C-alpha positions as CSV (number, residue, x, y, z in Angstrom):
1,I,0.1,0.1,0.4
2,A,2.5,2.2,0.6
3,V,4.4,1.7,-2.2
4,L,1.4,2.5,-4.6
5,A,0.5,5.3,-2.7
6,T,3.7,6.8,-3.6
7,A,3.7,6.1,-6.8
8,L,0.4,7.6,-7.4
9,V,1.6,10.6,-5.8
10,A,5.2,10.9,-7.2
11,G,4.6,9.6,-10.2
12,P,3.1,12.5,-12.0
13,W,6.1,14.8,-10.8
14,Y,8.4,12.2,-12.7
15,V,6.8,11.7,-15.9
16,R,6.3,15.5,-16.5
17,Q,10.5,15.1,-15.5
18,A,10.6,12.6,-18.0
19,V,8.7,14.4,-20.6
20,R,10.1,17.9,-19.9
21,Y,14.1,17.1,-19.6
22,A,14.5,14.0,-20.7
23,N,15.6,12.8,-17.0
24,P,12.8,11.7,-14.1
25,V,15.8,12.5,-11.7
26,F,17.9,15.6,-12.2
27,D,16.3,18.6,-15.0
28,R,20.6,19.2,-16.0
29,P,21.5,17.7,-19.1
30,T,23.6,14.5,-18.4
31,V,27.2,14.4,-18.2
32,V,28.6,11.6,-20.6
33,E,31.8,10.6,-18.9
34,P,31.7,7.5,-16.7
35,I,30.6,7.9,-13.1
36,W,34.3,7.5,-11.9
37,E,35.9,10.4,-13.9
38,R,32.9,13.1,-13.3
39,R,34.4,13.8,-9.9
40,P,37.8,15.0,-8.6
41,A,39.5,13.4,-5.5
42,S,39.0,16.5,-3.9
43,F,35.4,16.2,-3.9
44,Y,35.5,13.0,-1.4
45,L,38.8,13.8,0.6
46,D,39.3,18.1,0.7
47,P,38.1,18.3,4.5
48,G,37.5,22.4,3.5
49,L,39.9,23.7,6.6
50,P,40.3,25.7,8.1
51,E,37.7,27.3,6.2
52,L,34.9,25.4,7.8
53,F,35.5,27.0,10.7
54,T,36.2,29.8,9.7
55,H,34.2,31.2,6.7
56,P,31.3,29.0,6.5
57,Y,29.4,29.9,3.5
58,R,29.6,29.9,0.0
59,P,32.0,29.9,-1.9
60,A,33.9,28.4,0.0
61,Y,34.5,24.8,0.0
62,A,32.1,24.6,-3.4
63,N,32.0,20.8,-4.6
64,R,34.2,19.6,-1.2
65,A,31.2,16.8,-0.1
66,L,32.4,16.9,3.5
67,P,32.8,20.2,4.3
68,E,29.6,21.3,2.1
69,T,27.3,18.8,3.8
70,F,28.2,19.1,6.9
71,S,27.6,23.1,6.7
72,E,24.1,22.0,4.9
73,L,23.6,20.1,8.4
74,W,24.6,22.7,10.8
75,G,24.5,26.0,9.1
76,D,23.9,28.0,6.2
77,W,26.3,27.6,3.6
78,S,23.4,28.7,0.7
79,G,22.4,31.8,2.4
80,V,18.9,31.2,3.0
81,F,18.4,31.5,6.5
82,A,20.7,33.7,8.3
83,W,22.0,35.9,5.3
84,E,21.1,36.9,1.5
85,A,22.9,35.1,-0.8
86,S,22.9,37.9,-2.9
87,E,25.2,39.7,-0.7
88,Q,29.3,39.5,-1.2
89,D,30.2,38.0,2.5
90,P,27.1,37.5,5.8
91,P,27.6,40.5,8.4
92,A,30.3,40.0,11.1
93,G,28.2,38.7,13.7
94,T,26.2,36.1,11.5
95,E,29.8,34.7,10.3
96,R,30.8,34.5,13.8
97,Q,27.3,33.1,14.9
98,L,27.6,30.1,11.7
99,A,31.3,29.4,12.9
100,A,29.7,28.9,16.5
101,Q,27.5,26.4,15.2
102,H,30.0,24.8,13.0
103,A,32.5,24.4,16.0
104,L,29.4,22.8,18.8
105,G,28.1,20.6,15.8
106,L,31.2,18.6,15.5
107,L,30.6,16.7,18.5
108,P,26.6,15.6,18.0
109,T,28.0,14.5,14.5
110,L,30.9,12.4,15.7
111,L,28.5,10.9,18.5
112,A,25.4,10.1,15.7
113,V,28.0,8.6,13.4
114,A,29.7,6.4,16.2
115,G,26.7,5.1,18.0
116,W,25.1,4.2,14.4
117,L,28.7,2.4,13.9
118,G,28.1,0.7,17.0
119,L,24.9,-0.2,16.3
120,L,25.4,-1.6,12.3
121,L,28.2,-4.1,14.0
122,A,26.0,-4.9,16.8
123,S,23.1,-5.7,14.8
124,M,25.2,-7.9,12.5
125,R,26.0,-10.6,15.0
126,R,24.6,-14.1,14.7
127,R,22.3,-13.8,18.0
128,T,21.2,-10.7,17.4
129,L,20.3,-11.4,13.6
130,T,18.6,-14.4,14.6
131,A,16.4,-12.6,17.4
132,D,15.7,-9.8,15.7
133,P,16.2,-9.3,12.6
134,G,14.8,-6.2,12.0
135,R,17.2,-3.9,14.0
136,L,19.7,-4.3,10.9
137,L,16.8,-2.9,8.2
138,V,17.1,0.3,10.4
139,A,21.3,0.1,11.1
140,L,21.2,-0.2,7.5
141,L,19.4,3.1,6.8
142,P,21.8,5.9,7.2
143,L,24.4,3.8,4.8
144,A,21.3,3.2,2.0
145,G,21.4,7.0,2.3
146,L,24.9,7.7,2.1
147,A,25.2,5.7,-1.1
148,G,22.3,7.3,-2.6
149,Y,23.4,10.6,-1.6
150,L,26.9,9.9,-2.9
151,Y,25.5,8.2,-6.4
152,F,23.2,11.7,-7.1
153,T,26.1,14.1,-6.3
154,V,28.9,12.1,-8.1
155,S,26.2,11.6,-11.2
156,Y,25.0,15.1,-11.9
157,P,28.1,17.1,-10.9
158,T,27.5,21.5,-10.9
159,A,29.6,24.3,-10.7
160,D,28.3,26.2,-7.9
161,G,28.0,23.0,-5.5
162,D,24.5,23.1,-5.4
163,V,23.6,19.8,-5.5
164,L,25.3,18.9,-2.0
165,K,21.9,19.0,0.4
166,A,21.6,17.4,3.1
167,T,17.9,17.8,2.8
168,Y,18.1,14.5,0.3
169,M,19.4,12.6,3.2
170,L,16.8,13.5,5.7
171,T,15.0,10.1,5.3
172,T,17.7,9.0,7.3
173,A,17.6,11.3,10.1
174,P,15.6,8.8,12.8
175,A,18.5,5.9,12.6
176,W,20.6,8.7,12.7
177,A,19.0,10.3,16.2
178,L,19.1,6.7,17.5
179,G,22.6,6.1,16.7
180,F,23.0,9.8,18.7
181,G,21.1,8.8,21.7
182,L,22.7,5.3,21.8
183,A,26.4,6.7,21.6
184,L,24.9,9.5,24.3
185,E,23.6,7.0,26.6
186,R,27.0,4.9,27.0
187,L,29.2,7.8,27.5
188,A,27.2,9.5,29.8
189,R,27.5,7.0,32.6
190,R,30.3,8.6,33.3
191,R,29.2,11.8,35.1
192,R,31.9,13.6,34.8
193,L,31.8,13.0,31.2
194,A,27.8,13.5,31.7
195,V,28.4,17.1,32.5
196,V,30.6,17.9,30.0
197,L,28.3,16.4,27.4
198,A,25.0,18.3,28.6
199,V,27.4,22.1,28.6
200,V,28.6,21.5,24.9
201,L,25.2,20.1,23.8
202,A,22.9,22.5,25.3
203,L,25.4,25.1,23.9
204,S,24.8,23.8,20.7
205,A,21.0,23.8,21.3
206,L,21.1,27.5,21.8
207,V,23.2,28.8,19.0
208,D,20.8,27.0,16.9
209,L,17.9,28.3,18.2
210,R,17.6,30.9,15.3
211,F,17.3,28.4,12.6
212,L,15.0,26.5,14.5
213,V,12.2,29.1,14.9
214,Y,13.1,30.4,11.2
215,G,10.3,31.7,9.7
216,S,8.1,31.7,13.2
217,P,6.4,34.0,15.1
218,L,9.4,33.5,17.1
219,G,12.3,34.4,14.5
220,G,11.6,37.7,15.0
221,L,12.4,37.8,18.5
222,L,16.3,36.1,18.5
């Protein structure tokens, strides 16, 4: 039923795209090079430092998968929420806020990745596969999302890097949240470490509050 409902809702849009652009997924000309030649090594390996934590907005590290995706998660690389893309650079105060968000977002990201890897490894144990095979499907969700994201962003390169958008992996958010919770629960068993984690995560939430209420009546108060 879910598959049928999805086809009925999304099908007409993909048909329109295929008729208009000869491609149901992306409205740009198809690249003729083999997929492994469409992106340079810097796309996969360049961490975008130090700009990732000093000037985290376009055009810095454009078409660099890791830093641009991280900025999509924790900042406003494209100039949609905190600053206007038509401006040459964001205001100094906004730049400091974006830099702070990136620094404070590093810990939650590492916790989510570490927790997901732990969940994946635990789900692949023979005892777990026998008792609770559904856990493996949850653990594989981020991997499937990353694979699809990488395939899409490599298949359709753009000069300005606008194809790299974290929202393309939005469906994997529940599994990342589960991984974050598992890692946090494990580390918080140590009291001193729990205090440090609570402080850093609270600061991260406060700094990011402006984006959480963007577009709402509360947005003008921050």
